[in-house]
C-alpha positions in Angstrom: 16.0 -25.6 -4.1 18.3 -24.4 -6.7 17.4 -21.0 -5.4 14.9 -18.7 -3.5 12.3 -16.6 -4.9 8.7 -15.5 -3.7 6.1 -17.8 -4.3 3.5 -19.3 -2.6 4.4 -22.6 -1.5 5.4 -23.1 2.2 8.9 -23.4 1.9 9.2 -19.5 0.4 6.3 -18.0 1.6 5.9 -19.3 5.2 8.4 -17.3 7.6 7.8 -16.6 11.1 7.6 -13.2 11.8 9.2 -12.3 15.1 9.2 -9.2 16.6 10.2 -7.8 20.2 8.2 -4.9 21.3 9.8 -2.4 24.0 9.6 -3.3 27.5 7.2 -0.6 28.0 4.6 -2.6 26.6 4.3 -4.9 29.4 4.0 -8.5 26.6 7.0 -10.6 26.2 6.8 -14.2 24.6 3.6 -14.5 23.2 2.5 -16.6 19.7 0.0 -15.2 17.5 -1.1 -17.3 15.2 -2.9 -14.8 12.9 -1.7 -14.0 9.3 1.0 -11.4 8.8 2.7 -10.2 6.1 5.8 -7.9 5.5 3.7 -5.3 4.6 2.5 -5.5 8.6 6.5 -4.4 9.5 6.0 -0.2 8.6 3.1 0.5 10.1 4.0 -1.9 13.3 7.1 0.1 13.6 5.5 3.8 13.1 2.7 2.8 15.9 5.4 1.5 18.3 7.3 4.9 17.7 3.8 6.9 18.4 4.1 8.5 14.5 0.8 8.1 12.5 0.6 5.4 10.1 -0.1 7.0 6.8 -3.4 5.7 5.4 -1.7 4.9 1.7 0.0 1.8 3.6 -0.9 -1.2 2.9 -0.4 -3.3 5.7 -1.6 -2.8 8.9 0.2 -2.7 12.4 0.5 -5.4 14.5 0.7 -4.0 17.7 -2.6 -5.2 19.2 -2.2 -8.4 18.0 1.0 -8.9 19.9 -1.1 -7.2 23.2 -3.6 -9.8 22.4 -6.2 -7.8 20.8 -6.8 -9.9 17.3 -10.5 -8.3 16.9 -10.9 -7.1 13.6 -7.5 -8.0 12.2 -7.3 -10.0 8.8 -8.9 -13.6 8.3 -6.1 -14.5 5.4 -3.2 -13.4 3.4 -3.7 -12.5 -0.5 0.0 -12.9 -2.4 1.9 -12.7 -5.5 4.1 -13.6 -7.4 4.7 -12.1 -11.2 5.9 -14.1 -14.4 9.7 -14.1 -14.1 11.3 -17.2 -15.4 8.7 -18.7 -17.3 5.0 -18.2 -17.6 4.0 -20.9 -15.3 5.3 -19.4 -12.3 3.1 -16.3 -12.1 0.3 -17.1 -9.0 -1.9 -15.3 -6.7 -2.6 -17.3 -3.5 -4.2 -17.0 -0.6 -3.8 -18.2 3.1 -5.0 -18.5 5.9 -2.7 -20.5 7.9 -4.5 -23.8 8.0 -5.8 -23.6 4.2 -4.0 -22.4 1.3 -5.4 -21.4 -2.2 -3.1 -20.5 -5.2 -4.1 -20.2 -9.1 -1.9 -20.0 -11.7 -3.0 -17.4 -14.4 -0.7 -18.3 -17.3 -2.3 -21.6 -17.4 -5.6 -20.9 -15.4 -5.1 -23.6 -12.8 -5.8 -23.5 -9.4 -4.6 -25.7 -6.6 -6.2 -25.9 -2.9 -3.6 -27.7 -0.1 -4.9 -28.3 3.6 -1.7 -27.2 5.4 -3.0 -28.9 8.7 -2.3 -31.9 7.8 -0.7 -31.7 4.3 2.6 -29.1 5.7 4.4 -30.2 2.7 1.6 -29.4 0.1 2.3 -32.4 -1.7 -1.5 -33.0 -2.0 -3.6 -30.9 -3.5 -7.3 -30.9 -3.1 -9.0 -28.9 -5.7 -10.9 -32.2 -7.4 -11.5 -33.8 -3.9 -15.1 -34.0 -3.8 -15.5 -33.2 0.1 -13.5 -30.1 -0.8 -15.5 -28.4 -3.5 -17.4 -25.9 -1.0 -13.9 -25.1 0.5 -12.7 -24.6 -3.6 -15.5 -22.0 -4.4 -15.1 -20.4 -1.1 -11.0 -19.5 -1.1 -11.8 -19.0 -5.5 -14.5 -16.0 -4.3 -12.3 -14.4 -1.5 -9.5 -14.3 -4.7 -12.3 -12.8 -7.0 -13.2 -10.2 -4.6 -9.2 -9.4 -4.3 -8.4 -8.9 -7.4 -11.8 -7.4 -8.9 -11.2 -4.1 -7.9 -7.9 -3.7 -9.9 -9.8 -3.8 -13.2 -6.7 -5.8 -14.5 -8.5 -8.3 -16.3 -8.0 -10.8 -13.6 -11.8 -11.2 -13.1 -14.9 -10.7 -15.1 -18.3 -11.2 -14.2 -18.0 -15.6 -14.7 -14.7 -14.9 -12.1 -11.5 -15.4 -12.7 -10.0 -15.0 -16.3 -7.4 -16.7 -18.0 -3.7 -14.9 -18.4 -2.3 -17.4 -20.9 -1.2 -15.7 -23.9 -2.0 -11.4 -22.7 1.0 -9.4 -22.1 2.1 -9.6 -18.9 1.4 -7.2 -16.0 3.6 -4.3 -15.3 2.8 -1.7 -12.6 0.8 1.5 -12.5 3.4 3.6 -12.0 6.0 1.5 -14.6 5.4 4.6 -17.3 6.5 7.0 -14.1 9.7 5.1 -13.2 10.9 5.1 -16.6 10.1 8.4 -17.1 11.9 9.5 -14.0 15.3 7.1 -14.9 15.5 8.5 -18.5 14.2 11.6 -18.2 
């Protein structure tokens, strides 16, 4: 790999989260398999320090996970990568650590991988007859994640191709430009 940039594939997206709790928490050297993201670090540190976690935070505190309590934890994580060097690099993805669904919005293509049997993501299962229900389940999950944004990524029919459409920008893009130039 010539360079490393965040994308959906395991070589970039799958990194272990290693956390050492203070001794006062009483649990040490535990492996947890629930899906976590970098967004979970801040709320975890805040909760461990006894500081309230703001409601505006996207992540979730991992303290309960680290204490062996996984009830109510998310069943999958959502990630995204905007167009950077080429349109085909834009992607949305979901994974629970066992399966991974990838949608390439500019190409309007899907990929489905069984990470347990294919950790290198060499065998795309999207066309496999036995995996159609699994594909539909993951597609619907992504639709459910993206629909509340009202950004034209979904409609009543499902995922909407972004080929030829303007690139998405942050909802705060204009505010940032005004702050820098103003």
